C-alpha positions as CSV (number, residue, x, y, z in Angstrom):
1,M,-0.6,5.7,18.5
2,T,1.3,8.5,16.8
3,I,1.4,9.3,13.1
4,L,5.0,9.4,11.8
5,S,6.2,12.5,10.0
6,D,8.3,12.6,7.0
7,I,11.4,13.3,9.2
8,E,10.6,10.2,11.4
9,L,10.1,8.0,8.3
10,L,13.3,9.1,6.8
11,F,15.1,8.4,10.1
12,L,13.7,4.8,10.2
13,I,14.6,4.2,6.6
14,S,18.1,5.7,7.0
15,N,18.8,3.5,10.0
16,N,17.5,0.3,8.3
17,Q,14.6,0.0,10.8
18,M,12.1,0.2,7.9
19,V,12.5,-0.7,4.2
20,I,10.9,0.9,1.2
21,E,12.5,-0.2,-2.1
22,P,12.8,1.5,-4.4
23,F,12.8,4.6,-2.2
24,S,12.6,8.2,-3.3
25,K,12.6,11.3,-1.0
26,D,10.3,12.9,-3.6
27,R,7.6,10.4,-2.6
28,L,7.7,11.3,1.1
29,T,4.6,13.3,2.2
30,P,4.3,15.3,5.4
31,A,2.6,12.3,7.0
32,G,3.4,9.3,4.9
33,Y,4.8,7.9,1.7
34,D,3.3,7.7,-1.8
35,F,3.5,4.2,-3.3
36,S,3.2,3.7,-7.0
37,S,1.6,1.2,-9.4
38,G,3.8,-1.7,-10.4
39,V,1.9,-2.0,-13.7
40,A,0.1,0.1,-16.3
41,C,-3.6,-0.7,-16.6
42,D,-6.9,0.6,-17.8
43,L,-9.9,0.3,-15.4
44,H,-13.1,0.3,-17.5
45,P,-16.4,1.5,-16.0
46,K,-17.7,-0.9,-13.3
47,Q,-14.5,-3.0,-13.4
48,Q,-12.6,-4.2,-10.3
49,T,-9.0,-5.2,-10.5
50,L,-6.0,-6.0,-8.3
51,I,-2.8,-3.9,-8.7
52,V,0.6,-4.5,-7.1
53,T,2.8,-1.7,-5.9
54,A,6.2,-1.1,-7.4
55,E,7.6,-0.8,-3.9
56,Y,8.7,-3.5,-1.5
57,L,8.0,-2.7,2.1
58,E,9.3,-4.0,5.5
59,V,7.5,-2.6,8.5
60,P,9.0,-2.9,12.0
61,A,7.1,-4.6,14.9
62,D,6.1,-1.2,16.4
63,V,4.7,0.5,13.2
64,L,1.5,-0.1,11.2
65,G,0.3,1.5,8.0
66,T,-3.1,2.7,6.8
67,I,-3.7,3.0,3.1
68,Y,-5.4,5.9,1.3
69,L,-6.1,6.2,-2.4
70,K,-4.6,9.4,-4.0
71,S,-7.3,12.0,-4.1
72,S,-6.9,12.6,-7.9
73,L,-7.9,9.0,-8.5
74,C,-10.9,9.3,-6.1
75,R,-12.0,12.3,-8.2
76,E,-12.0,10.1,-11.3
77,A,-14.5,7.7,-9.5
78,L,-12.0,5.1,-8.4
79,I,-12.7,3.3,-5.0
80,G,-10.1,1.4,-3.2
81,G,-10.6,-1.6,-0.8
82,F,-7.5,-1.8,1.5
83,A,-6.5,-3.6,4.6
84,V,-4.2,-2.4,7.4
85,I,-0.5,-3.0,7.0
86,D,0.3,-4.9,10.1
87,P,3.4,-4.5,12.2
88,G,6.1,-6.9,10.9
89,F,4.7,-7.1,7.3
90,R,7.2,-7.7,4.5
91,G,6.4,-7.6,0.8
92,K,4.7,-5.7,-2.0
93,L,1.1,-4.5,-1.5
94,T,-1.7,-5.9,-3.6
95,L,-4.5,-3.3,-3.9
96,S,-8.1,-3.7,-5.0
97,L,-9.5,-0.9,-7.1
98,F,-13.0,-0.4,-8.5
99,N,-14.0,2.1,-11.2
100,S,-17.4,3.3,-10.2
101,G,-17.6,5.9,-12.9
102,E,-18.7,6.0,-16.5
103,S,-15.2,6.5,-18.1
104,T,-12.1,4.4,-18.4
105,V,-9.3,5.4,-16.0
106,H,-5.7,4.8,-17.1
107,I,-3.0,4.2,-14.5
108,D,0.6,4.4,-15.7
109,K,3.3,2.1,-14.4
110,N,5.1,4.0,-11.5
111,E,2.3,6.5,-11.1
112,P,1.6,7.4,-7.5
113,L,-1.4,5.4,-6.5
114,I,-1.8,5.4,-2.7
115,Q,-0.5,7.2,0.3
116,V,0.5,5.0,3.3
117,V,0.3,6.8,6.6
118,F,2.5,5.1,9.2
119,H,1.5,4.9,12.9
120,K,3.8,4.2,15.8
121,T,2.3,1.8,18.3
122,G,2.8,2.2,22.0
123,E,4.9,-1.0,22.3
124,P,6.3,-3.4,19.7
125,S,3.9,-6.2,18.8
126,N,4.4,-9.5,20.6
127,N,3.1,-11.2,17.5
128,P,4.2,-9.4,14.4
129,Y,2.5,-10.3,11.1
130,N,3.5,-13.7,9.7
131,G,0.4,-14.5,7.7
132,R,-0.3,-15.9,4.2
133,Y,0.7,-12.7,2.4
134,Q,4.1,-12.3,4.1
135,D,7.0,-11.9,1.6
136,S,4.6,-11.2,-1.4
137,L,6.7,-10.1,-4.3
138,G,4.0,-9.7,-7.0
139,L,0.3,-9.5,-7.4
140,V,-1.4,-12.0,-5.0
141,E,-4.9,-13.2,-5.4
142,S,-7.1,-14.0,-2.3
143,K,-5.8,-16.9,-0.2
144,R,-9.0,-17.4,1.6
145,K,-10.1,-21.0,1.9
146,N,-12.7,-21.8,-0.7
147,P,-13.5,-18.2,-1.9
148,K,-16.7,-18.1,-4.0
149,K,-16.1,-17.2,-7.6
150,P,-18.9,-15.4,-9.5
């Protein structure tokens, strides 16, 4: 697998092989793209919450994404629980954040929240993602069968 550079990402997006909407060249990083929060929220100490990204994403069958919390938020004691963005995924991303600190952390709407690093696979997937979170357009709670609630 190869990590895609900003130039490669721009090429994929410019040629409609990958979609990020809304897209801003300012959010391109040397090895990824900064996605932002779709909502404003306050995370109180020891609180977990789900946040949806402002951006909609379509990933081709030969690209996957790994998600990293912005380092400034890590320095404020936030911890993120993220899954891999599978080849073929379409939709907005729902992110799980936990405030492990002693102070409330405020996140503004459209504030950069995560960096997604995109990786090119050796070959396109024979079975691109078509799971229960495909085409998510807003915050999506867990769709596990019979999840235990506290």
